[in-house]
N, C-alpha and C positions, 0 to 999 in steps of 0.2 A: 504494500500500500504506500502511495506517495503522501506528501503532506496534506494535500487537498482532500484526498480520500479519507485520511485519518480524521480530519476535521468534520467531514460529512458524516462519517460513522459515529463520531462523538456526538454530533447534534442529534442524530437519530436515537442514540442510546439515551440521551438526556430527555428527549421528547417522549419516547415510548418505554416507560418503566414498568409495563404490565407483566414483564417476565420475571419479576422478583419472586424468589421463593418466599411464601407468605409466613412461615412459622419460625423465623429467626434462626439463630445458631448458637449452640452452647459450645464452648471451647475449653479444653483442658490439656494437660501434659503430664508426663512422668520424666522430668528433666534429670539428666545424668551429669555428674561431675567426676573428675578424676583427682584424687589426692596424690600429690607428687612430692618427691624428695628434693632437696636442693640441687641435685644433679639432673633433675627432670624425669626420673624414673617413677613408675607407678608404685604407690604404697597401697596394698589391698585394704579396702574399707571394711571388710567383714571382721577385721580385728577389733574395731572400736565402734561400729554401728550394728544394731540388731538386724535380724531378718525381717522380711516384709510382713510376716504374720504377727509380729509383735513390735510395731514401730515406735519410735519416740516422737513426741509432739512438742514443738517449741513453745516456750512460755508465751501466753497470749499477749503479754505486755511488751514483748519485743526485746527483752534484755538478753536473750540467748540461752537461758537455762532450758533444760529439756525434762519432760515428764513421760511416764508410761500411761497408756490408756487406762481409764477407770481408777487411777490413783488420785485421790484428793491431794492438792498440791499447794503449798505455801512457798513461794519462790524465795530462796535464800539470798538472791541478788537484789530483786526489786520489791519483795514483799507482796507481790500480787498473789491472789488466791483463785484457783480455778480447778476444774476437773473436766478433762476431755473424755468423752464417752459416746458410744453409739447406743447405750442402754436407754430405751424409750421411756421407761419408768423414771429414771434419774433425770432425763431431759424435761419430762413433764413436771416433775417436782421442782426443778429449777436450781436446786443446790443440794450439796451433801455436806456432812459434818467432817471437818478435819480433826477437831477435838471438841471438848465440852463448850468452849467459848468461841470457836471459829468455824465458819462455814465457807464453802467454796462454790462459786457459781458454776453450773454445768454448761458445757458447750459441745457441739459437734466439732471435731477437728477440721480446720480449714486446710492445713497442710500437715504432712507427716514424713518422717525421715527414716531411712533404712539402707541396708546395703543390697546391691545387686551383684554379689560376688566381688569383683575387683572395684567396681564403681560405687560411688556414693549416689544414691537415688532418692527421689522424693515423690510423693503423691499429692494431688490437689483436687479439690472438688471442681466440677465444671462451672464456668461462669459465662454470662452472655456479654459482658463488657470486657474488652481486652485490657483496659487500664486496671480493673480489678485483677485481671490475670497477671499483669506486671507487678502489682502490689503483692500478690501471693508468691511470685518468684523472689521478690525482695525478702519476704519472710523466710523462704527456704534457704536463700544464701546466708541470711542472718543466723539461722539455726545451725547449718552445716559449718559455717565459719567458726562459731563458738565451739562446736563439737571438736573440730580440728585443733583449735587453740587450747582447749582443756586437755586433750590427749597429749599435745606437745608438752604441756606443763607436767603432766603425770609421768611422762617417759623421757623427758629431756631430749625431745626431737625438734626438728625444724621443718615440719611438713607444711604444705600449702594446698589450699583448695584451688583447683585450676579449671578454667573453661577452655579446653582444647578438644579437638576431634579425636585425638588418640595420643598415647604415650607408651614408651617401651616398658617392658617388664622382664625380669630375669626368670629363667626356669626355676632357680632356687626359690624365688619368692612365690611362684605358683605352687610348687610342691609343699612349701611350708604353710601356705595359707589355707589349705583344706579344699575339699571338693567344690565348695561354693564358688571359689575363685577360678575354677577350671572350665567354667561355662561363660558364654557371653551372648547377649541378645535373646530374643524370644522367637524362635523359629517354629514353624515356617512363616515366612512372609512372602508376598507375591509382587509381581511387576505388572503395572497397568498395560504395558505393551505386549505382554504375553501372560495373561492372568491364569491360564489353565495349568501352568507349571510352577511349582514353588521355587523361590530363589535358592540357589546353592551358595552357602558361605564357606567359611573355613571348616574343614572336616574335623579337625582335632584342636579345639581351643586350648587344650592342656599343654600343647607344645607350640602355640603361636605366641611369639614374644612381643606382642603388641596388644594393648587393650584400647577400646573405643568408647566414646560417649556420644549419645544421641539427644537431640531436642525434638522428640516426636510430638507432632501436633495432632490432637484429637478433636474431632468435630462431630456434632450430633444435632440432628433435628428429625422430624418425622419422615421427611423425604429421604435422607441418607439412610435411616434405619430400614425403610422400605426397600431401597435400592440394593442394600447389602445383605438383606436377610436370606434370600434364596441361595446366594453364593456361600454364605456362612454355613448353612445347613447341608450344602452339597447337592441340593435339588436343582439348582439353576446355574447358568453362567451369568457373569456380570453383564449388565447392559452397557451399551456405549455411553449412555448418559452418565453412569458412574465413573467409568474409566476416563471419560473426557474431563471430569473434575480433577482427577489426579494429574492428567497431562497439563492442564492449565496451572495447577499448583507447581509443577515442574518449571513452567515458564515464568512464574513469579517467585514464590518462596524458594524453589529449588535453585534457581539462578542466583538469587540473593544469598542463599546459604553457601554457594560456591564462591562468589567473588568477595564475600565478607569472611571467608575462611582464613583465619590467621592462627599461627602457632603450629604445633606439630600434629601429625596424624591425619590430615585431611585426605591426602592422596592414598595413604596406606589404608585408611578406613574403607574407601570405595573400591580399591583394588581387592580387598578381602571380601567384597560382596556385601558390605553393610552400608546402606544409605545411597544406593545407586538410584538413578532416575526412575521414577514410576513406582518406587518401593512403597507398599502399603500393607495393611491388614484390615480385615473387615470385622471388628468386634461388634457386640450386640448393640452398642450405642451408635454405630454408623461407620465412621472412618478413622483410621490412624494413619497419618502421613509420616513416613519414616525416613525421609531424605535429609532433613536438616541435622547438622551435627552440633555437638556441645559448644563449639566456639561461638555460636550465636548468642550464648547466654552471658557474654561479657559485659553487656550494658542494657539498661532499660529501653533506650531509644531503638536499638536494633530489634529487641524482642517485640516492642510495640509495633514497629513497621511490619515485621513478618507476620504476626498474628492478625494485624489489620488487613493485610493482603489475603490471608486465608479466609477471613470473614467476608471480605468484599467479593471474591470470585466464587464463593460458595452460595452467595445470596443473589447475585446478579447474572442470570444466564445470558443476557444480551451482550455483556462485555466479554464473556467467554468466547463468543463467536468472533468478535473483533480481534481478540488476542490471537486466535488460531489463524486469522487471515494475515496478521503481521508476522507471526512466527509459525509458518505452516510445516516446517521441516522437523519431524520428530527426531530423526537421526542426529541433526545438528545440535539440538538441545540435549539429547541423551549423551552425546560425546563430550560436550562441555562439562556436564555434571559428573559423568562416570570417570573422566580423567582428571577431575578437579582443576580444570583449566580456568583460572580466575580471570584472565584477560578476555578469553572468549565469552565467558558467562556475562561479564560486564558489557561487552560489545552487543550481545543479543538483548540484554535487558534494556539498554539504552534505546533500542528501537521502540519499546513500549511507552517511553516517557511522554511523547506527544499525546498519545491516546489518554493516558492517565491525567495529564494536565487539562486537556480539553473536556474531560468528563468530571473534572474536580475530584478525582479519586485519590485524594491525599490520604496518608495513613498515620497521621498523628492527632487527628481530631478525636473527641471521645466517642463519636459514632462514625463508622467507616463509610457510610453513604448517606445521602440526603435525598428527600423526595424532590420532584421537579420544581415545585414552587419555592424551594429554599436554595436552589442552585443559582449561583451568581455567574457572571460572565467567565469566559475562558481565562485561566491563569490567575484567578482572584486570590487563591491561597495555595500555592504549590511549593512553597519554600521547603517543606519536609522532604519532598522528592529530591530537591537540590541538595539538601543535607545528606540524604542517603548516598547520592553520587559523590559528594565531596568526601564523605566518610570512606567510600570505596577507594577513592584516589589516594587518601592519606591514612588508610586503616593501619598500615604497619607502624606509622608514627603515633597515631592517636591511641591505638589500642595495643601498643607493644607489650604492656603488662597485662597478661591474662591470668596471672596468678597472684597470690599473696595480697599485699596492701593495695596494689593497683586495681584488682577486682573488687575488693571490699569497698574502696572509695566510690567506685561506680555505683554500687548498690547501697551505699551508706550502711554497711552491714555490721560494723563493730560498735556502733553507738546505740544506746537505748532509743527506741523509736516510740514517740508519743502516739498513742492509739485512740482514735475517736470511739472505737468499740473493741472490746477484747477479741482476740483472734485475728486481728488485722493490724499490721504495722501502718504507720501514718502514710497516706498517699491519696491522690485523686488524679483525675485526668489532667488537671493543671500541671502536675509534675512532669508529664510526658508530652504535653500538648504543644508547647511553644519552643521552636528551635532557634528563634531569632530575637526573642525578647531579652536583650542583654541586660537591661537595667530593671526589669519588672521584679517586684518583690514576690517572694514565695513564703507561705507559712513555714515557720521554723527554719527558714533559710534553705529549704529543700529545692534544689535545681538539678537538672540533668547533668551528667558528666560532660556532654557536648556543650551545653550552655556554659559550664564552668570553664572549659577550655577557651570558649569564645571570649569570656570575660577576662580571663587571667593571662592571656598570651596574645602574641601577634597573629595568631591563627584567625582571629576575627576579620582582619583586613584581607587575608587570603580568601576566606570564605565569601566575603562581600564581592570580591573580584570574580570569583568562580560563579556565584549566583547570577551576577550581572551578565557574564558571558553566556551562561546557559539560557538565560531569558532571551537574549538577542537571537540565539540559535532557533529558539522555538517560534519567534516572531517572523522569521524569514519566510 
């Protein structure tokens, strides 16, 4: 499609919005992190984190302490009192007694922490707003960071929580860590380009000297549940409507996860068969998109943009058609992702920018699309897309630190987080919304890592020049 055809298609999409999926979208994830030694090797998380069946829950007041399910808890760090439980009777009662004089309020856990063999992993409840999604990821990073810090103090180690796609591990560490660390991933998974045959990954993880982390995106609504149910039961083949969703996600989330892949393990991860283009599972709630790697978890703005794209393309069927016309070649997209070719992935994604701008499909607003009557003219607010491209151009500089203090600063993870309600660290869409409000105030001084860089360094001038250049290109 040339520039005029893109504009015409964008006008059509903005005018004819009747193809929206009507029942919204719930999103979730089971993000994985790798704990690394100072030399960059993996330290097995099952040594200090429990199994998934008995997870830990971070203190609801954000101080980093952790509790077991169903245990009434008075936090030794912040004094908060809570009991996380799935027991309906306790939840209906509203509180349980810690002792004769003290009671704790009952909550369902919002996030929970456990090991997945070598990796540190977390669960979270599905949400419909991706800014709540980001807030829960912040809560997860907070809990895991404190778990690593406490273990370091107990054992006199210097481990780091890392957001990388993969990291090396020694055979001796695998053997010592037990059977739980000799497996990786949940197989089988499938490929949207050939969904009848399960993907084949590494045959023997017990002798594969690399471990990998994924940022798998889960999506659910009645339409996705319906489309995946027959395939899951084995009674039916997947419809083209379902596999097209995954192919569109490759062209958006998949390409972004490739050109934003920084740190170790990206190429190795996909060479091993994990996170290749079209990779998915069909759980009972609908769709698990398994292409993105753990390196995307390095900052709230990247997580926000990726989950925003997932929401947008799963709700708007009409923009899916336009994306296929701009990037029709499946093999070209698959090759960029499967070989982890960052330059090629960015080149392909750039072709979509004019369409996104013309449709006002930006990905940092609290809602990922707007009805026709709320749409402004072309280019009224597309600075977040420029921010994404700018981050891609400078990602090695801006996000060089994907471990330790660099990661924790991005998510504000080692400071107590004021919480408007127990179970959630402080945050709102305002925290992730504005990429260019350099001087705007934020409650409690909370701003994104990208905003902080713009405020505190000469990078602001670089970004302004970059954004002006991109805007001129779009207006040609």
